[in-house]
N, C-alpha and C positions, 0 to 999 in steps of 0.2 A: 504495500500500499504505499502510496507517495506520500501522503501524510506524516508519516512515521520518519521521512528522509528531511523534514524541515527542522531547520534549528528554531531555538528559541526566539531568536531577532526575525527570523522568516514568519514564524507563527505570529509574533506581534504585528507584523505588517499587515497581516491578512486580517486579523482581528481590528486593526486600526482602520483599513479600508472599508469595513462594514460601517465603522463609526462614523467616516467622514461621509459615506453613502447617506447614512441616516440623518447627520446634520443636514446635509443637503437635500434632503428629502428627495432621493433618488430610489426609485423601486428596486434597481437591480446595482449591484457592485459592479463598477466599471474599471478601466486600466487608470483612469485619471484619478480615482481614489486611492489605488495601489501606490500610485506616484505621490500622493500628498501625505499617504503612511509612511513611505519611505523616508519623507522630508522630517517627519516627526521624530525618528529614530535618533538615538544618542548611542555613543560608545559601541558601535557597530562597524564590520567592515564597509557595509555601503554608506553609512554615515560619515566615516572617514575620508572615503572616496569622494563623496559629495563636497566635503568640507575641503579637501585637497584641491577641487576644481572650481572654488570660491562660491559654492552655492549655500554656505552656511549663513544663516540669517537672512536668507532672501526668499523664504516661503511664501511670504505674502505677495511678491511680485509673481510667483510661479502661479499662485492662487488666482491672481487676477488675469493671468494670460489663459488658465483653463476656462475660467467663468467666461471670458470673451469669446473662446473656441465655442462653449456650450451656447451662447446666444446667437452664434451663427450655425446653430443646428448640428454642432460637434463635427463640422468640416475642417479639415487642416488648410493651412497656404496651398497645399499643391492641389488639393480638390478645388479650392476658389481659382487658382490659376488655370486649371483644366476647364472650369465654367466659362472664365474669362476668354478662354480661346474659342469658345463657340458663342461668343458676343453677350454672355450671361453675366452681369455684375451682381455678386452675391449681395454686397452693401444695398444695393436697390431693392433686392427681394426681402432681405432682413427688415429694411424700413417699412415696405409695403405690409409686410405680414404683422409687424408691431402697430403700425397705425389702425390696422383693422381689428387685432386681437390682443395688443398689449405688449410691453417691454418683456422681453423673455419669452415669447411665444413659441420661439423655435429651439428652445432648449432641449437638447437631445439626452436624454437618460432613459435608454432602452427600457422602454415600459412593459413590453412583452417577452422580451429574450430571456432565457435563463432560467426558465421556471422549473427545470428538471433537477432532481437531487444527484448528486454525486459525490467523489470522495471530499471535496471542498466544502461540502456542507457542515461534515463532521469538525472542520477547523473553528465554526464559529457557532456552532450549535443550532444551526438551521435558520438563522436570521435571514436576511436579504438575500435573495439568490445572486449568482454571480452570471454576469452577461457572457455571452460566447467569447468576446474579445479577453475579458478577464480571465477566463478558463483557460484560454489559448496561451496566454502570458505566463501562468503558473506550471502549465505544462511545458513550455519553451524554457521556463527555470529549470527545470530537469534535464532538459538538453544541455543546456549552459553547463550545468554542475559536472555532467557526465564528461562533456568534451573537456573539461580542466582537470577531469580525474579526480573531482571533489566528492567525497562520500555523502555529503549532507547539502542540502539546499538552503543557502543561507541570504539574507537580504541582498547581498551583494550580486548574487544571481538573478534575482528578481529584477534588480536595476540595470544589470546587463542586458535581459530578456526585453525590458522595457524600451531602451534605448536601439535595440536591434530591430524592432517592430515600427513599420511605418503607422504614422498616425499622430495624433494631436500631442499626447504626452512625450514622445521622442522629439517632436518640433518644438515644444515648449524648452525642454530639457537643453536642446542644441541652442536656443536662443540664449541659454542662460551659460553658455560654454561648456555644457556637458553632453559629450557624444559617446558613441560606442567605442571608438577607437582612443579617445581619452580615458575611459574608464579602464578599458583594458590596459592601457599603460600605467596607470595608477596602482591598479589591484594587481597585475601580474607582471609589470615591468615590459608588456610586448611592444614593439614599435619603437623602442629607444634606439636600436642598432641602425634602423633605416632612416630616422630622423638626423643621427649623427653623420650617417654616411653621405646624406643629400646636402 
């Protein structure tokens, strides 16, 4: 069972993600809630990496960026650029929808996804269900740990999996100077030789 492979820090992130989903009145736990819970951690490998990359104390900035993405219906800038290429201005759509239905009408919190039970429900006692993206992120963290030959899944594996996946959380982290490559460099020293050689 995958749950048994989670460290205390990784379990705390999952429980914290549920708390963030509840605070934000989301019906499901999303990847963004996992990111917010990662930012809450202290004295863990993931929190060390985030602090090393300058993200310590910038949680409010990350939360504002995530809130803005929710306001855009959860679309990333890449999604927005793709729409723009089709002649569709996302800002105009958001404005029109909010005029008709009120501010925040497009906020995306997967309201129907993730209703099933799975191993992740045991992590948090069956509270809010995990959306497909959050479930996939937890599974991807196992792959990251296995690739590093780590026996347990820590919060650093959750963070690495989050930055490896396309979407708003990875985009927000990159905007704050935290990329998959920079995390691997801080956590495992990878990429240092290439940087010196170039």
